[in-house]
C-alpha positions as CSV (number, residue, x, y, z in Angstrom):
1,M,43.3,-3.4,24.9
2,V,42.5,-4.8,21.5
3,F,41.9,-2.7,18.4
4,T,41.4,-4.2,15.0
5,Y,40.2,-2.5,11.8
6,D,40.9,-4.0,8.4
7,G,39.1,-1.3,6.4
8,A,36.5,-3.8,5.1
9,P,33.1,-2.8,6.4
10,G,30.7,-5.7,6.2
11,A,33.4,-8.3,6.5
12,T,33.1,-8.4,10.3
13,P,30.8,-6.8,12.9
14,V,33.8,-4.9,14.4
15,D,34.9,-3.4,11.0
16,T,31.3,-2.5,10.2
17,I,30.7,-0.7,13.5
18,R,34.0,1.0,13.5
19,F,33.4,2.3,9.9
20,L,29.9,3.6,10.8
21,T,31.0,5.3,13.9
22,G,34.3,6.7,12.5
23,D,36.3,5.0,15.3
24,T,39.0,3.8,12.9
25,D,42.1,5.5,14.2
26,E,44.4,2.9,15.9
27,S,46.3,5.5,17.8
28,E,43.2,7.1,19.3
29,Y,40.2,4.9,19.5
30,F,37.2,4.9,21.8
31,L,35.9,1.4,21.9
32,E,37.7,-1.9,22.1
33,D,36.8,-4.9,20.0
34,A,35.2,-6.7,23.0
35,E,32.9,-3.7,23.7
36,I,31.9,-3.6,20.0
37,N,31.2,-7.3,20.0
38,W,29.1,-7.0,23.1
39,L,27.1,-4.1,21.6
40,Y,26.6,-6.2,18.4
41,Q,25.3,-9.2,20.3
42,E,23.0,-7.0,22.4
43,W,21.5,-4.9,19.7
44,I,21.6,-6.7,16.3
45,A,18.2,-8.1,17.0
46,K,16.8,-4.7,16.2
47,G,17.5,-5.5,12.5
48,T,20.5,-3.5,11.1
49,P,24.1,-2.7,12.0
50,Y,23.1,1.0,11.8
51,Y,21.2,0.6,15.1
52,V,24.2,-1.1,16.7
53,A,26.4,1.7,15.5
54,A,24.0,4.2,17.0
55,M,24.3,2.4,20.3
56,A,28.1,2.5,20.0
57,C,27.9,6.2,19.4
58,D,25.8,6.5,22.6
59,A,28.5,4.6,24.5
60,I,31.3,6.9,23.1
61,S,29.2,9.9,23.9
62,A,28.8,8.7,27.4
63,K,32.5,8.3,27.7
64,L,33.0,11.9,26.4
65,A,30.3,13.4,28.7
66,R,32.9,13.9,31.4
67,E,35.0,16.2,29.2
68,V,34.7,19.9,29.9
69,T,35.5,23.2,28.2
70,I,38.7,24.7,29.5
71,N,39.4,28.5,29.4
72,S,42.9,29.7,30.1
73,D,44.8,32.9,29.2
74,G,42.3,33.7,26.4
75,Q,42.5,30.3,24.9
76,T,39.5,27.9,24.9
77,L,39.7,24.2,24.5
78,S,36.2,22.8,23.9
79,L,36.4,19.1,24.6
80,D,32.6,18.7,25.1
81,Q,32.0,19.4,21.4
82,L,33.1,15.9,20.5
83,Q,30.4,14.5,22.8
84,E,27.8,16.5,21.0
85,K,29.1,15.3,17.6
86,Y,28.7,11.7,18.6
87,S,25.2,12.4,19.9
88,R,24.3,13.8,16.5
89,L,25.9,10.9,14.7
90,S,23.9,8.5,16.9
91,Q,20.7,10.3,15.8
92,Q,21.7,10.1,12.1
93,L,22.5,6.4,12.4
94,R,19.0,5.8,13.9
95,E,17.5,7.6,11.0
96,Q,19.5,5.4,8.6
97,H,18.3,2.4,10.6
98,E,14.7,3.4,10.1
99,D,15.3,4.0,6.4
100,A,16.8,0.6,6.0
101,L,13.8,-1.1,7.8
102,V,11.2,0.8,5.7
103,G,13.1,0.5,2.5
104,G,14.1,4.1,2.1
105,S,10.6,5.3,1.4
106,S,8.0,7.0,3.5
107,L,4.9,5.1,4.6
108,Y,1.7,5.8,2.6
109,A,-1.6,4.6,3.9
110,G,-4.9,5.7,2.4
111,G,-5.6,7.8,-0.6
112,M,-7.6,10.7,0.7
113,E,-6.5,13.7,2.7
114,A,-8.5,14.4,5.9
115,D,-9.5,17.9,4.8
116,K,-10.7,16.9,1.3
117,R,-14.2,15.9,0.5
118,L,-15.3,13.3,-1.9
119,Y,-17.1,14.3,-5.0
120,P,-20.8,14.7,-4.4
121,D,-21.8,11.8,-6.7
122,V,-19.5,9.4,-4.8
123,A,-21.1,7.5,-1.9
124,P,-19.5,7.9,1.5
125,L,-16.8,5.3,2.4
126,A,-17.7,2.7,4.9
127,F,-14.8,0.4,5.7
128,G,-16.9,-2.4,7.2
129,T,-19.5,-2.6,4.5
130,R,-19.3,-5.9,2.7
131,M,-15.9,-6.5,4.2
132,H,-16.7,-10.0,5.4
133,D,-19.2,-11.1,2.8
134,N,-19.3,-14.8,2.1
135,P,-21.3,-15.7,-1.0
136,E,-22.1,-19.1,0.4
137,A,-23.4,-17.6,3.7
138,G,-25.8,-15.2,2.0
139,R,-26.2,-11.5,2.6
140,Q,-24.6,-10.2,5.8
141,D,-26.0,-7.7,8.3
142,Y,-24.4,-4.3,7.5
143,G,-25.8,-2.4,10.4
144,D,-27.4,1.1,10.2
145,T,-25.7,3.4,7.7
146,S,-28.5,5.9,7.5
147,D,-26.7,8.5,9.5
148,L,-23.7,8.4,7.1
149,L,-26.0,8.9,4.1
150,D,-27.9,11.7,5.8
151,S,-24.8,13.7,6.6
152,W,-23.3,13.1,3.2
153,Q,-26.5,14.2,1.3
154,S,-27.0,17.3,3.5
155,G,-23.4,18.6,2.7
156,Q,-22.2,18.6,6.3
157,W,-18.8,17.2,5.3
158,G,-17.6,20.4,3.8
159,E,-17.3,21.8,0.3
160,A,-16.8,19.5,-2.7
161,V,-13.4,19.5,-4.2
162,P,-13.3,19.2,-8.0
């Protein structure tokens, strides 16, 4: 049984995963170095050490799943709470993994909310119109857009938003 932790996250994969999972106590640890190295090799392709740490938390949680709550003489020893804590930590590490991949910001696509209507003097949006125009090839066939114009002019798209 091998346990190493130098207190330098980022220096080695083992130190990084131990730091992120909180498995840093030499007298009472859950994962051995070989197990952490295997998890690292299996899951680092996902992109960040946070995902590997989440998988390590899942492994620790699986080890702790066999623990039970003991009631005796009015005393309660809840050993299953540690398993629940590692499950929550795994979820938090997955969220940190997603934030690291996205850059910490939320995704934004578009510029118009679905329930808002364009101003009446703005023509309806048509994504494909003139999308593939090539000036050397001449004017392209845009297809029939009359149904878009009719519904826009008749006000079927809802109320105008100032």
